[in-house]
C-alpha positions as CSV (number, residue, x, y, z in Angstrom):
1,M,0.0,0.0,0.0
2,K,2.7,2.4,-1.2
3,N,0.1,5.3,-1.7
4,L,-1.2,5.0,1.9
5,T,0.0,7.3,4.7
6,V,-1.3,6.4,8.2
7,I,-0.8,9.5,10.3
8,E,0.5,8.8,13.8
9,H,-0.2,11.4,16.4
10,P,-1.3,10.9,20.0
11,L,-4.0,13.6,19.9
12,L,-5.4,12.1,16.7
13,A,-5.4,8.6,18.2
14,R,-7.1,9.9,21.4
15,A,-9.8,11.7,19.4
16,L,-10.3,8.6,17.2
17,T,-10.8,6.4,20.2
18,R,-13.6,8.7,21.4
19,L,-15.2,8.6,18.0
20,R,-15.2,4.8,18.0
21,D,-17.0,4.6,21.4
22,Q,-20.7,4.0,20.7
23,S,-21.6,5.9,23.8
24,T,-20.2,9.2,22.5
25,P,-23.2,11.5,22.0
26,P,-23.6,13.5,18.7
27,Q,-22.3,16.8,20.2
28,A,-19.1,15.2,21.4
29,F,-18.8,13.1,18.2
30,R,-18.9,16.3,16.2
31,H,-16.3,17.9,18.4
32,H,-13.9,15.0,18.2
33,L,-14.4,14.5,14.4
34,Q,-13.5,18.1,13.8
35,E,-10.5,17.8,16.1
36,C,-9.4,14.9,13.9
37,G,-10.0,17.0,10.8
38,R,-7.7,19.8,12.0
39,L,-4.9,17.3,12.7
40,L,-5.5,15.6,9.3
41,A,-5.5,19.0,7.6
42,C,-2.1,19.9,9.0
43,E,-0.6,16.6,7.9
44,A,-2.3,16.6,4.5
45,T,-1.1,20.1,3.6
46,R,2.5,19.3,4.4
47,F,2.9,18.1,0.9
48,L,1.8,21.2,-0.9
49,D,4.3,22.9,-3.1
50,S,5.4,26.5,-2.2
51,R,7.4,29.2,-3.9
52,P,9.6,31.9,-2.3
53,V,8.4,35.4,-1.8
54,R,9.8,38.6,-0.2
55,V,7.7,40.7,2.2
56,R,8.5,43.8,4.2
57,T,8.2,43.6,7.9
58,P,8.0,46.8,10.0
59,L,11.8,46.6,10.3
60,A,13.2,45.0,7.1
61,L,12.7,42.8,4.1
62,A,12.1,39.1,5.0
63,S,12.0,35.9,3.0
64,G,8.9,33.8,3.1
65,V,6.8,31.4,1.0
66,E,3.3,31.2,-0.6
67,L,1.5,28.3,-2.1
68,K,2.5,27.5,-5.6
69,R,-1.0,26.5,-6.8
70,P,-4.6,27.2,-5.8
71,V,-6.4,24.7,-3.5
72,T,-9.8,23.1,-4.0
73,L,-11.6,21.2,-1.2
74,V,-14.1,18.6,-2.3
75,P,-16.1,17.0,0.5
76,V,-18.1,13.9,-0.5
77,L,-21.6,14.5,0.7
78,R,-22.8,14.0,3.3
79,A,-20.2,12.8,5.7
80,G,-17.4,14.7,4.0
81,L,-18.9,18.0,5.3
82,A,-17.6,17.0,8.7
83,L,-14.0,17.5,7.5
84,L,-14.7,20.7,5.5
85,D,-14.6,23.3,8.2
86,P,-11.2,22.2,9.7
87,F,-9.6,22.3,6.2
88,R,-11.3,25.6,5.4
89,E,-10.0,27.1,8.7
90,L,-6.5,26.2,7.6
91,L,-7.0,27.2,3.9
92,P,-9.5,30.1,3.9
93,E,-8.5,31.0,0.3
94,A,-9.5,27.6,-1.0
95,S,-12.3,27.1,-3.4
96,I,-14.9,24.5,-2.6
97,G,-16.7,21.9,-4.7
98,F,-19.4,19.4,-3.7
99,V,-19.9,15.8,-4.8
100,G,-23.0,13.9,-3.7
101,Q,-22.7,10.2,-3.6
102,R,-25.4,7.8,-2.5
103,R,-24.6,4.1,-1.8
104,D,-27.0,1.5,-3.1
105,E,-27.4,-0.7,0.0
106,A,-28.2,-3.7,-2.1
107,T,-25.3,-3.5,-4.6
108,L,-22.9,-1.3,-2.5
109,H,-22.3,0.7,-5.7
110,P,-22.2,4.5,-5.6
111,E,-24.8,6.7,-7.3
112,T,-23.8,10.3,-8.0
113,Y,-26.7,12.8,-7.4
114,L,-24.6,16.1,-7.3
115,F,-21.4,17.3,-8.9
116,K,-20.7,21.0,-8.5
117,V,-17.0,22.0,-8.5
118,P,-15.0,25.0,-9.6
119,D,-12.2,24.9,-12.2
120,V,-9.8,22.2,-10.9
121,K,-7.3,22.0,-13.8
122,K,-4.5,23.9,-12.1
123,A,-5.5,23.2,-8.4
124,D,-4.3,20.9,-5.7
125,V,-7.5,19.0,-4.9
126,F,-8.3,17.5,-1.5
127,V,-11.2,14.9,-1.6
128,L,-12.6,14.7,1.9
129,D,-14.5,11.6,3.0
130,P,-14.3,10.3,6.6
131,M,-14.8,6.6,5.7
132,L,-12.9,4.9,2.9
133,A,-14.9,1.6,3.0
134,T,-15.5,-0.1,-0.3
135,G,-13.8,2.7,-2.1
136,G,-16.6,3.1,-4.6
137,S,-17.6,6.6,-3.7
138,A,-14.0,7.9,-3.6
139,V,-13.2,6.3,-7.0
140,S,-16.4,7.7,-8.6
141,T,-15.6,11.2,-7.2
142,M,-12.1,11.1,-8.6
143,D,-13.2,9.8,-11.9
144,L,-15.5,12.8,-12.2
145,L,-12.7,15.2,-11.1
146,R,-10.4,13.7,-13.7
147,K,-12.9,14.2,-16.4
148,H,-13.0,17.9,-15.4
149,G,-9.2,18.2,-15.7
150,A,-8.0,17.6,-12.1
151,R,-4.4,16.4,-12.2
152,R,-3.3,16.7,-8.5
153,I,-5.6,14.9,-6.1
154,R,-5.2,13.7,-2.6
155,L,-7.8,11.7,-0.7
156,V,-8.1,12.4,3.0
157,C,-10.1,10.1,5.3
158,L,-10.5,9.3,8.9
159,L,-10.7,5.5,8.6
160,A,-9.8,3.2,5.7
161,S,-10.3,-0.5,5.0
162,P,-7.7,-2.6,3.1
163,E,-10.4,-3.2,0.5
164,G,-11.0,0.5,0.0
165,V,-7.4,1.3,-0.3
166,E,-6.9,-1.4,-2.8
167,C,-9.9,-0.2,-4.8
168,V,-8.6,3.4,-5.0
169,T,-5.1,2.4,-5.7
170,R,-6.2,0.2,-8.6
171,A,-8.3,2.9,-10.1
172,H,-6.1,5.9,-9.4
173,P,-2.5,4.7,-8.6
174,D,-1.1,8.2,-8.5
175,V,-3.5,9.5,-5.8
176,P,-2.0,9.6,-2.2
177,I,-4.3,8.5,0.6
178,L,-4.0,9.9,4.0
179,T,-5.8,8.4,7.0
180,A,-5.8,8.3,10.8
181,A,-6.1,4.5,10.8
182,L,-6.2,1.4,8.6
183,D,-8.8,-1.0,10.1
184,R,-9.1,-4.7,9.7
185,R,-11.8,-5.4,7.1
186,L,-15.2,-4.7,5.7
187,N,-18.3,-6.7,6.9
188,D,-20.9,-8.1,4.5
189,R,-22.8,-4.7,4.5
190,G,-19.7,-2.8,3.4
191,Y,-19.0,-1.2,6.8
192,I,-15.5,-0.9,8.2
193,V,-14.7,-3.2,11.2
194,P,-14.1,-2.2,13.9
195,G,-14.8,1.2,12.5
196,L,-17.1,3.7,14.2
197,G,-20.5,3.1,12.5
198,D,-22.0,5.5,10.0
199,A,-20.0,8.7,10.4
200,G,-22.6,10.9,8.7
201,D,-25.5,9.6,10.9
202,R,-23.4,10.0,14.1
203,F,-22.1,13.5,13.1
204,F,-25.6,14.8,12.2
205,G,-27.5,12.9,14.9
206,T,-29.7,11.1,12.4
């Protein structure tokens, strides 16, 4: 799994532990998921290219950097919205696109019901989806982004299954995957085990 980076950080691991706990109420679940999002955002943006700039401080000229390319954030609806605010806080200048994916519970195949993104041809694109389970929604989203000219895509998720990582890597071998944990497997309903249940339902309290 050469494209996979499992981020190791004690605060991320602690927050993830609380997310896994089925007794964690929606309000606390939202707090901890966004805490994870901030830590994931810091690590995911580490790989962005920068270029040198010069700025004038109150005392003298100083050397600094700015991002080389624009950034686009693409949460996969609905659960991906949970990661949007932490990334937007870190990248307030980023443009935002939305992709709606619905999973057919019988076939486990994704169905796209919304695709609304800005121009992504020159952007660094972050696809945000807390759960990389079967990989179908992530692959479908990136297929659409590729058709619209996206060249630099990174997938950021909270949890991943081996099956999901393999699916994404097979379809998009150049896309880095960043996650807080690689879990054991999928069950027969396509849920990550041990996982944390349905991230969207628990985040929105539905």
